[in-house]
PAZAPA-4460 file (N, C-alpha, C; in steps of 0.05 Angstrom, whole numbers, plus 32768, in hexadecimal, padded with zeros to 4 digits):
% residues 164
    n_x    n_y    n_z   ca_x   ca_y   ca_z    c_x    c_y    c_z   seq   type   mol
   80D2   8246   8418   80D8   8247   8436   80BB   8246   8446     1      M     A
   80B7   8235   8452   809C   8235   8466   809E   8249   8482     2      N     A
   808C   824D   8486   808C   825F   849B   8098   8256   84B7     3      W     A
   809A   823F   84BC   80AA   8234   84D2   80C7   823D   84D1     4      F     A
   80D2   8237   84B6   80F0   823C   84B2   80F7   825E   84B7     5      N     A
   80E2   826D   84AD   80E8   828C   84B0   80E2   8292   84CA     6      I     A
   80D4   8287   84E0   80D0   8288   84F8   80E9   8282   8506     7      A     A
   80F3   826E   84FF   810D   8265   850A   8123   827B   8505     8      L     A
   8124   8283   84EC   813D   8294   84E3   8133   82B2   84F1     9      Y     A
   811D   82B8   84F6   8116   82D1   8504   811C   82D0   8523    10      L     A
   8118   82B9   852C   811F   82B7   8547   813D   82B5   854E    11      V     A
   814A   82A9   8537   8165   82A7   853D   8176   82C4   853A    12      S     A
   816C   82D1   8526   8176   82F2   8525   8172   8300   853B    13      V     A
   8159   8300   8544   8151   830B   855B   8162   8304   8574    14      L     A
   8167   82EB   8577   8179   82E2   8591   8195   82EB   858E    15      A     A
   81A3   82EC   8573   81BD   82F5   856D   81BD   8315   8574    16      V     A
   81A7   8322   856C   81A4   833C   8572   81A6   8345   858E    17      G     A
   8196   8336   859F   8196   833D   85B8   81AE   8334   85C5    18      I     A
   81BB   831F   85C0   81D5   8315   85C8   81E5   8331   85C1    19      S     A
   81EB   8336   85A8   81F9   834D   85A0   81F7   8366   85AF    20      F     A
   81DE   836D   85B8   81DA   8385   85C2   81E0   8380   85E2    21      V     A
   81DE   836B   85EC   81E5   8368   860A   8201   8361   860F    22      K     A
   8210   8359   85F8   8230   8355   85FF   823E   834E   85E2    23      D     A
   8244   8364   85D6   8250   8362   85BA   826A   8352   85B7    24      K     A
   8278   8350   85CA   8291   8343   85CC   828C   8324   85D0    25      Q     A
   827B   831D   85DF   8276   8301   85E3   8266   82F5   85C8    26      K     A
   8254   8309   85B9   824A   82FF   85A3   825E   82FC   858F    27      T     A
   826E   8310   858C   8285   830A   8575   8293   82F2   857C    28      R     A
   829D   82EB   8591   82AF   82D8   859D   829D   82BC   8597    29      M     A
   8280   82BC   859D   8272   82A5   8593   8273   82A0   8573    30      A     A
   826F   82B5   8562   8272   82B2   8546   828C   82A8   853B    31      F     A
   829C   82B3   854A   82BF   82A8   8544   82C1   828D   854A    32      K     A
   82B8   8282   8561   82B9   8265   8565   82A4   8256   8556    33      K     A
   828D   825D   854D   827A   824F   853C   828A   824D   851F    34      A     A
   8294   8261   8516   829E   8264   84FC   82BB   8251   84F7    35      F     A
   82C7   8250   8512   82DD   823E   8513   82D4   8221   851A    36      K     A
   82C1   821B   8522   82B4   8202   8523   82AB   81F6   8507    37      S     A
   82A1   8208   84FB   8296   8204   84DF   82AD   81FF   84CE    38      L     A
   82BE   820E   84D0   82DA   820B   84C1   82E3   81EE   84C3    39      E     A
   82E7   81E4   84DE   82F2   81CA   84E3   82E0   81B1   84DC    40      N     A
   82C5   81B5   84DE   82B5   81A2   84D6   82A7   81A1   84B9    41      I     A
   82AF   81B6   84A7   82A7   81B9   848C   82B3   81A6   847D    42      L     A
   82CF   81A0   8479   82D4   818B   8469   82CA   8170   846D    43      P     A
   82C9   8165   8487   82BF   814E   8488   82A1   814A   847F    44      A     A
   8290   815F   8484   8278   8161   847E   8274   815D   845E    45      M     A
   8282   8170   8453   8281   816F   8435   8288   8151   842A    46      L     A
   829F   8145   8436   82A2   8127   842D   828F   8115   842D    47      V     A
   8281   811B   844A   826A   8105   8452   8255   810D   843A    48      I     A
   824C   8125   8431   823A   812C   8421   823E   8123   8405    49      L     A
   8256   8126   83FD   825D   811E   83DF   8258   80FC   83E1    50      M     A
   8262   80F2   83F7   825F   80D4   83F6   8244   80CA   83F4    51      V     A
   8231   80D5   8405   8214   80D0   8406   820A   80D5   83EB    52      I     A
   8211   80EE   83E1   8204   80F7   83C6   8209   80E2   83B0    53      G     A
   8228   80DB   83AC   822F   80C6   8399   8222   80AD   839F    54      V     A
   8221   80A0   83B5   8210   8088   83BD   81F3   808E   83B5    55      T     A
   81EA   80A2   83BF   81C9   80A6   83B6   81C5   80A2   8397    56      M     A
   81D7   80AF   838A   81D8   80B0   8369   81DB   8093   8363    57      A     A
   81EF   8080   836E   81F6   8068   8366   81E4   8054   836C    58      W     A
   81D9   8054   8383   81C6   8042   838B   81A9   8046   8382    59      I     A
   819E   802F   8377   8181   8034   8369   816F   8032   837E    60      T     A
   8154   8039   837B   813F   8036   838C   813A   8016   838E    61      P     A
   8140   8009   837B   8137   7FE9   837F   8150   7FDB   8392    62      E     A
   8165   7FE9   8391   817A   7FDC   83A6   8173   7FE5   83C4    63      V     A
   8169   7FFB   83C4   8164   8005   83DF   814E   7FF6   83E9    64      I     A
   813A   7FF3   83DA   8122   7FE6   83DF   8128   7FC8   83E6    65      S     A
   813B   7FBB   83D6   8144   7F9F   83E2   8151   7FA0   83F9    66      S     A
   8160   7FAE   8402   8174   7FB0   8415   8166   7FBD   8430    67      L     A
   815A   7FD4   842D   8150   7FDF   8444   8131   7FEA   8442    68      I     A
   8123   7FDB   842B   8107   7FE6   842A   80F4   7FD4   843E    69      G     A
   80D9   7FDD   843C   80C2   7FD0   844D   80C7   7FB0   844C    70      E     A
   80C8   7FA5   8434   80CC   7F8A   842C   80E4   7F7A   8436    71      S     A
   80FB   7F89   8440   8112   7F7F   8444   8110   7F6E   8461    72      S     A
   80F9   7F79   8471   80F6   7F6B   848B   8111   7F6F   849E    73      G     A
   810C   7F59   84B0   811F   7F5A   84C6   813E   7F61   84BC    74      I     A
   8144   7F52   84A3   815E   7F56   8496   8164   7F75   8490    75      W     A
   8150   7F7D   8485   8153   7F9D   8480   8157   7FAF   8498    76      G     A
   8149   7FA7   84AA   814D   7FB2   84C7   816B   7FAE   84D1    77      V     A
   8172   7F9A   84CF   818E   7F91   84D7   81A4   7F9F   84C6    78      M     A
   81A0   7FA3   84A8   81B1   7FB2   849A   81B4   7FCD   849F    79      V     A
   819C   7FD7   84A7   8199   7FF2   84AB   81A5   7FF8   84C9    80      A     A
   819D   7FE8   84D9   81B0   7FEA   84F6   81CB   7FEC   84F3    81      S     A
   81D7   7FD5   84E3   81F2   7FD3   84E2   81FF   7FEC   84D3    82      F     A
   81F4   7FF5   84BE   81FD   8011   84B3   81FA   8027   84C3    83      L     A
   81E4   8027   84D4   81E3   803D   84E5   81F9   803D   84FD    84      G     A
   8202   8023   8506   8214   8026   851A   822C   8028   8515    85      S     A
   8236   8025   84FB   8250   802B   84F4   8254   8044   84E5    86      I     A
   8241   8056   84E2   8242   806C   84D6   8243   8082   84E6    87      T     A
   8254   8095   84E2   8254   80AB   84F0   824F   80C6   84E0    88      L     A
   8230   80CD   84E3   8225   80E7   84D4   821A   80F4   84E7    89      I     A
   8219   810F   84E7   8206   8120   84F9   81EE   811E   84F2    90      P     A
   81D9   8125   8506   81BF   811F   8502   81B4   8134   84EA    91      G     A
   81C2   814B   84E7   81B6   8160   84D2   81BA   8156   84B8    92      F     A
   81CD   813E   84B5   81D3   8131   8498   81C2   8117   849B    93      I     A
   81BF   810E   84AE   81B2   80F3   84B0   8194   80F0   84AA    94      A     A
   8187   8105   84B8   816D   8108   84B2   8163   810E   8494    95      F     A
   816C   811F   8487   8168   8124   846D   8171   810B   845B    96      P     A
   8183   80FF   845E   818C   80E5   8451   8179   80D0   8457    97      L     A
   816D   80CD   8471   8157   80B5   8476   813E   80BE   8465    98      A     A
   8138   80D9   8464   8120   80E4   8454   8122   80DB   8438    99      A     A
   813C   80DF   842D   8141   80D7   8412   813F   80BD   840A   100      N     A
   814C   80AC   841C   8148   808D   8419   8129   8085   841D   101      L     A
   8119   8092   842E   8102   808D   842F   80F3   8095   8413   102      L     A
   80F8   80A6   8405   80ED   80AF   83EA   80F5   8096   83D6   103      K     A
   810D   808C   83D9   8119   8077   83C9   8112   8056   83D2   104      L     A
   80FC   8056   83E2   80EF   803D   83E8   80F9   802E   83FF   105      N     A
   8108   803F   8414   8113   8032   842A   80FB   8033   843D   106      A     A
   80F9   801C   844E   80E7   801C   8461   80E7   802C   847A   107      G     A
   80D4   802F   8487   80D4   8045   84A0   80DF   8034   84BA   108      Y     A
   80D8   801B   84BA   80E8   800A   84CF   8106   800B   84CA   109      T     A
   810B   8006   84B2   812D   8005   84B0   8139   8022   84B2   110      Q     A
   812A   8037   84AC   8136   8052   84AD   8138   805C   84CE   111      M     A
   8124   804D   84D7   8123   8055   84F7   813A   8047   8501   112      A     A
   813F   802D   84F8   8155   801E   8502   8173   802E   84FB   113      A     A
   8170   8038   84E5   818C   8044   84DD   818E   805C   84EC   114      F     A
   817A   8072   84ED   817E   808D   84FD   8183   8081   851B   115      I     A
   8175   8070   8526   817C   806C   8542   8191   805F   854A   116      S     A
   819A   804C   853A   81B6   8041   853F   81CC   8056   8538   117      T     A
   81CA   8068   8523   81DC   807F   8521   81DF   8090   8537   118      L     A
   81C7   8094   8544   81CA   80A9   8558   81D3   809C   8575   119      M     A
   81CB   8084   8576   81CE   8075   8591   81E9   8061   8594   120      M     A
   81F2   8057   857E   8208   803F   857F   8220   804E   8572   121      V     A
   8238   8048   857D   824D   8057   857B   8263   8042   857A   122      G     A
   8262   8033   855E   8272   8022   8556   828E   8032   854F   123      V     A
   828E   8046   8543   82A3   8058   8537   82B4   8068   854F   124      V     A
   82A0   806C   8563   82AB   807B   857C   82AE   806C   8595   125      T     A
   82AF   804E   858D   82B0   803B   85A6   82CA   803F   85B2   126      F     A
   82E2   8044   85A4   82FB   8043   85B1   82FC   805E   85C5   127      Q     A
   82F4   8074   85BB   82F2   8087   85CB   82DF   8086   85E6   128      M     A
   82CA   8079   85DF   82B6   8071   85F7   82C5   8060   8609   129      E     A
   82D1   804F   85FE   82DE   803A   8617   82F5   8049   862C   130      T     A
   82FE   805B   861E   8311   8072   862D   8306   807A   8644   131      K     A
   82EB   8081   863E   82DC   8093   8657   82CD   8081   8667   132      Y     A
   82C0   806F   865E   82AD   805D   8665   82B9   8041   866C   133      L     A
   82CC   8037   8662   82D9   801B   8668   82CB   8009   8650   134      G     A
   82DD   7FF7   8645   82D2   7FE5   8637   82B9   7FD9   863A   135      A     A
   82B4   7FCD   8654   829C   7FBF   865A   8283   7FCC   8657   136      G     A
   8288   7FE5   8665   826C   7FF6   8665   826C   8003   8647   137      L     A
   827B   8008   863C   8279   8014   861C   826D   7FFD   8611   138      A     A
   8273   7FE4   8610   8264   7FCC   8603   8247   7FCD   860B   139      L     A
   8246   7FCC   8625   822A   7FC9   862E   8218   7FDD   8624   140      K     A
   8220   7FF7   8625   8211   800E   861B   820A   8008   85FC   141      R     A
   8220   8004   85ED   821D   7FFD   85D2   8207   7FE7   85C8   142      N     A
   8208   7FD6   85D9   81F6   7FBD   85D1   81DB   7FC3   85DA   143      V     A
   81D9   7FD0   85F0   81BC   7FD7   85F9   81B5   7FEC   85E4   144      A     A
   81C3   8002   85DF   81BC   8013   85CA   81B3   8006   85B0   145      A     A
   81BF   7FF3   85A6   81BB   7FE2   858E   81A0   7FD7   8590   146      F     A
   819B   7FCB   85AA   817F   7FB6   85AB   8169   7FCE   85AE   147      I     A
   816D   7FE6   85B9   8159   7FF8   85BE   8154   8002   85A4   148      Y     A
   8166   8005   8594   8164   8014   8575   8151   8002   8568   149      S     A
   8155   7FE6   8569   8146   7FD2   855A   812C   7FD5   8560   150      V     A
   8126   7FD8   857C   810E   7FD7   8588   80FC   7FED   857D   151      L     A
   8109   8003   8581   8102   801F   857E   80FA   801D   855C   152      I     A
   8109   8011   854C   8103   8010   852D   80E9   8000   852B   153      A     A
   80E3   7FEC   8537   80CB   7FDC   8534   80B3   7FEA   853E   154      F     A
   80B5   7FF8   8554   809F   8009   855E   809A   8020   854A   155      V     A
   80B1   8030   853E   80A7   8041   852A   809A   8037   8514   156      I     A
   80A7   8021   8509   809D   8014   84F3   807E   8007   84F6   157      G     A
   8076   8003   8510   805B   7FFB   8513   804A   8013   8515   158      G     A
   8053   8028   851E   8043   8041   8523   8040   804E   8506   159      L     A
   8055   804D   84F0   8050   8058   84D8   803E   8046   84C8   160      M     A
   8034   8032   84CC   801E   801F   84C0   8002   802C   84C7   161      I     A
   8002   8039   84E0   7FE8   803F   84EA   7FE4   8061   84E2   162      W     A
   7FF9   8071   84E0   7FFA   808C   84DD   7FF5   8091   84BC   163      L     A
   7FEA   80A3   84B7   7FDF   80AB   8499   7FF7   80B2   8489   164      P     A
***
């Protein structure tokens, strides 16, 4: 464990301690809510992690390189953008997944497209979004987010060429 992680844990413990001293009842209630949330989300997260683990074991670096590697070009960016758009994975799982894919020969531009569409485009959540924004605005937002995601991917890919 590095010093930054240790510092984050210490700050967290200190903040919980201050909260507990200030108001024990609210702190207990916050922990109960947090554990209830964890209980609700854990089954879905475990399934996602298992599917990702099996997929990562099954797909070879050569396949990853051909589909979303640097040499896959615009086609790879589009594949990664499509996958990101239809996938519903929280960021704390998506970022380590992208790091592992980079180790397995995925390209920076392609991973930037995957992550940015994953965070910004909501194909899976589109129906819920239309309920609150209306179909026209939800569609415009998703199309704009997709275009911006692809542009962001090329900017990041270009920057990665210049960075060590």
